[in-house]
Steps between C-alpha positions, in 0.01 A plus 500: 500500500537789261293545187630712213309610192676683217327717242575769245683304233432542131641577158701820457731640237869543565562824687163483671406456864297264715424486871457160659319455830529226760219479753608314813281339767548265791805514728662781306627663821755218530659558159849653500509596134281498193669413174418510132629231270442429133523199276531501123411189296774240525695698759552485873303729729712808563508763770364844409500686831387502861372733767551453872213466747461707705686792359571575140849385412507383139745299295487431126657278240751686286286434192211710634676754719394854410194378307298306760381620842346298783274667753240403757165625624484362853140607548400286200756226572609532139841501336555667163752460221516807278670408174617777265698498176400140443704284265408179316736312732276599793235261364399222735272394780552721803460353847463669836664307784516529878806417708427394856747236615829658390549695821881515501603552141564866410207648310720584203572127458135388476525452125413136435166324499621286791506814716124538463223294654182612325424618149202588288371359175687755290397756242615502137694798364570511129710778348486526122783649296 
């Protein structure tokens, strides 16, 4: 089992920044990648980015590339999502997810919710125009 707890969401003006955190516990050593997803009201959950475990390879959705950065603090077992130059379309609930069972798919392809086995409760990000 893996437990994930997101934090750091809030209300920010367009152009601003936020840093989300995802504290992981449990069998985190078995996860192959940690992903961030988001879901806006009435829309499907969409991939934001991922970071490999171990290591630090990162992949991002085109919509956030150059603005968002994923990093990890292995000592704290925490994954971060630094979000800069935020836009109103970035509004949504952000989820941290752990991929454990997809051992043969290339990391770059782990972009759907079916590729992930555990997720947190989410944290709300609202960007005002």
